[in-house]
C-alpha positions as a printed NumPy array, in Angstrom:
array([[  0.   ,   0.   ,   0.   ],
       [  1.185,   3.52 ,  -0.607],
       [  2.099,   5.645,   2.342],
       [ -0.817,   7.705,   3.559],
       [ -1.001,  11.432,   3.04 ],
       [ -2.923,  14.012,   5.096],
       [ -5.574,  13.979,   2.353],
       [ -6.14 ,  10.25 ,   3.029],
       [ -6.788,  11.076,   6.669],
       [ -9.107,  13.964,   5.786],
       [-11.291,  11.755,   3.594],
       [-11.31 ,   8.633,   5.78 ],
       [-14.318,   7.448,   7.757],
       [-12.421,   4.733,   9.67 ],
       [ -9.063,   5.705,  11.197],
       [ -6.842,   3.59 ,  13.422],
       [ -4.297,   5.4  ,  15.583],
       [ -1.465,   3.172,  16.773],
       [  1.722,   3.624,  18.761],
       [  3.609,   2.831,  21.923],
       [  2.145,   3.311,  25.359],
       [  2.44 ,   6.99 ,  26.189],
       [  2.831,   8.224,  22.618],
       [ -0.434,  10.165,  22.647],
       [ -2.788,   7.821,  20.8  ],
       [ -5.891,   8.792,  22.759],
       [ -5.136,  12.501,  22.469],
       [ -4.627,  12.142,  18.712],
       [ -7.789,  10.058,  18.309],
       [ -9.896,  12.624,  20.196],
       [ -8.452,  15.489,  18.14 ],
       [ -9.107,  13.618,  14.881],
       [-12.65 ,  12.796,  15.949],
       [-13.361,  16.429,  16.724],
       [-11.869,  17.768,  13.498],
       [-13.417,  15.133,  11.235],
       [-16.7  ,  14.742,  13.133],
       [-16.123,  11.017,  13.662],
       [-17.016,   8.953,  16.738],
       [-13.993,   8.019,  18.862],
       [-13.416,   4.753,  20.695],
       [-10.817,   4.7  ,  23.465],
       [-10.061,   1.001,  23.681],
       [ -8.858,   1.033,  27.291],
       [-12.328,   2.263,  28.3  ],
       [-13.721,  -0.964,  26.848],
       [-11.108,  -3.167,  28.538],
       [-11.234,  -1.809,  32.107],
       [-14.143,  -1.513,  34.505],
       [-14.055,   0.624,  37.669],
       [-11.538,  -0.382,  40.361],
       [ -9.122,  -1.498,  37.622],
       [-11.04 ,  -4.684,  36.913],
       [-10.013,  -6.014,  33.517],
       [-13.033,  -7.35 ,  31.666],
       [-13.182, -10.889,  30.329],
       [-12.328, -11.512,  26.67 ],
       [-16.027, -12.152,  26.001],
       [-17.111,  -8.831,  27.509],
       [-14.356,  -6.992,  25.659],
       [-15.414,  -8.631,  22.398],
       [-19.046,  -7.636,  22.988],
       [-17.972,  -4.032,  23.6  ],
       [-15.384,  -3.737,  20.809],
       [-17.044,  -5.543,  17.89 ],
       [-20.018,  -3.144,  17.462],
       [-17.655,  -0.163,  17.406],
       [-15.534,  -1.794,  14.734],
       [-18.587,  -2.719,  12.65 ],
       [-20.011,   0.816,  12.636],
       [-19.566,   2.79 ,   9.401],
       [-17.295,   5.462,  10.845],
       [-14.819,   5.629,  13.701],
       [-11.5  ,   6.667,  15.089],
       [-10.024,   3.936,  17.297],
       [ -7.062,   4.837,  19.507],
       [ -5.326,   1.449,  19.393],
       [ -5.925,  -2.183,  18.637],
       [ -5.006,  -5.103,  20.831],
       [ -3.293,  -8.026,  19.11 ],
       [ -6.412, -10.176,  19.364],
       [ -8.298,  -7.815,  17.027],
       [ -5.591,  -6.719,  14.584],
       [ -6.804,  -9.182,  11.957],
       [-10.261,  -7.543,  12.071],
       [ -9.347,  -3.905,  12.593],
       [ -6.635,  -3.472,   9.992],
       [ -8.797,  -4.547,   7.012],
       [-11.641,  -2.329,   8.255],
       [ -9.456,   0.777,   8.631],
       [ -9.229,   3.175,   5.721],
       [ -6.024,   4.707,   7.06 ],
       [ -3.627,   4.065,   9.942],
       [ -1.768,   6.823,  11.76 ],
       [  1.318,   5.423,  13.473],
       [  2.847,   7.524,  16.244],
       [  6.356,   6.197,  15.654],
       [  8.161,   8.283,  18.241],
       [ 11.512,   7.509,  19.821],
       [ 11.289,   5.502,  23.021],
       [ 12.583,   8.362,  25.15 ],
       [  9.818,  10.634,  23.844],
       [  6.912,   8.279,  24.492],
       [  8.388,   7.26 ,  27.862],
       [  8.809,  10.897,  28.913],
       [  5.206,  11.62 ,  27.901],
       [  4.011,   8.563,  29.813],
       [  5.919,   9.51 ,  32.966],
       [  4.588,  13.09 ,  32.862],
       [  1.029,  11.893,  32.298],
       [  1.253,   9.285,  35.049],
       [  2.714,  11.771,  37.543],
       [  0.008,  14.318,  36.674],
       [ -2.747,  11.744,  37.111],
       [ -1.34 ,  10.603,  40.462],
       [ -1.109,  14.169,  41.76 ],
       [ -4.45 ,  15.419,  40.42 ],
       [ -6.326,  12.11 ,  40.778],
       [ -7.544,  12.676,  37.224],
       [ -9.763,   9.737,  36.276],
       [ -9.042,   7.533,  33.286],
       [-10.456,   4.277,  31.892],
       [-13.982,   4.408,  33.306],
       [-13.192,   6.532,  36.324],
       [-10.122,   4.628,  37.48 ],
       [ -7.429,   6.617,  39.249],
       [ -3.706,   5.995,  39.001],
       [ -1.77 ,   5.774,  42.27 ],
       [  1.896,   5.763,  43.148],
       [  1.605,   2.156,  44.33 ],
       [  0.043,   1.141,  41.014],
       [  2.668,   3.061,  39.031],
       [  5.439,   1.222,  40.912],
       [  3.917,  -2.258,  40.653],
       [  4.999,  -5.069,  38.337],
       [  1.815,  -4.523,  36.335],
       [  2.245,  -0.777,  35.961],
       [  1.739,   1.172,  32.784],
       [  5.446,   2.074,  32.863],
       [  6.467,  -1.584,  32.955],
       [  4.012,  -2.245,  30.124],
       [  5.721,   0.474,  28.083],
       [  9.047,  -1.338,  28.359],
       [  7.489,  -4.717,  27.564],
       [  5.585,  -3.534,  24.501],
       [  7.47 ,  -0.62 ,  22.918],
       [  9.665,  -2.601,  20.478],
       [  6.779,  -4.854,  19.42 ],
       [  4.447,  -1.932,  18.763],
       [  7.09 ,  -0.064,  16.776],
       [  7.823,  -3.166,  14.691],
       [  4.101,  -3.704,  14.082],
       [  3.417,  -0.216,  12.723],
       [  6.551,  -0.291,  10.584],
       [  5.559,  -3.702,   9.213],
       [  2.139,  -2.319,   8.312],
       [  3.753,   0.662,   6.58 ],
       [  6.026,  -1.621,   4.524],
       [  3.301,  -4.122,   3.562],
       [  2.126,  -4.337,  -0.033],
       [ -1.478,  -4.768,   1.102],
       [ -3.665,  -3.243,   3.78 ],
       [ -4.656,   0.329,   4.461],
       [ -2.269,   3.198,   3.797],
       [ -0.156,   4.076,   6.835],
       [  1.041,   7.53 ,   7.853],
       [  4.021,   7.19 ,  10.198],
       [  4.614,  10.29 ,  12.271],
       [  8.12 ,  10.403,  13.774],
       [  7.78 ,  13.568,  15.875],
       [  4.949,  15.336,  17.704],
       [  5.468,  18.327,  15.388],
       [  4.333,  16.118,  12.499],
       [  1.194,  15.174,  14.43 ],
       [  0.541,  18.852,  15.133],
       [  0.989,  19.686,  11.44 ],
       [ -1.417,  16.919,  10.434],
       [ -4.049,  18.202,  12.845],
       [ -3.5  ,  21.788,  11.667],
       [ -3.959,  20.722,   8.05 ],
       [ -7.247,  19.07 ,   8.947],
       [ -8.41 ,  22.127,  10.847],
       [ -7.59 ,  24.352,   7.888],
       [ -9.209,  21.951,   5.454],
       [-12.409,  21.615,   7.445],
       [-12.958,  25.32 ,   7.92 ],
       [-13.193,  24.859,  11.68 ],
       [-11.17 ,  27.032,  14.021],
       [ -8.089,  25.439,  15.562],
       [ -8.432,  23.927,  19.018]])
């Protein structure tokens, strides 16, 4: 598939945002949804119930599948179990292919902010210092998954089939993409 261009994003009805933990996938998905008037699905909201209870695979499937089958969407990530369904349904993929240090720094800042402010995430869950320092923390997950997620989005970009992929290497490129969509849509910038 050819590499995606901003015009591919502007005309798409089904956009997958993908990247490492902490890269800004949810923020990008929400901004795209607002600019393109598309419904946004934050996948972690489907996977976690209050009190950090991870839902069963059956419950997750029942929550995720209808979103994927709707005619338009922006989805902020895809778990491995659904890649074979999501990729063919996407019209374009935006890969936040940032350096590890950048996504890790963003993740650490976000986690610290959420601990201090008790800002809710994922269905009202609140991050704590104890959770951030545990073996199952989001920071540990970043280290476990970063290389795999980078390899996945680069493999998609190099594939001869599948949706076009727009790899963004720096946040400035993401900002430029969003600005081009704002200008193209006639809506004022956020």
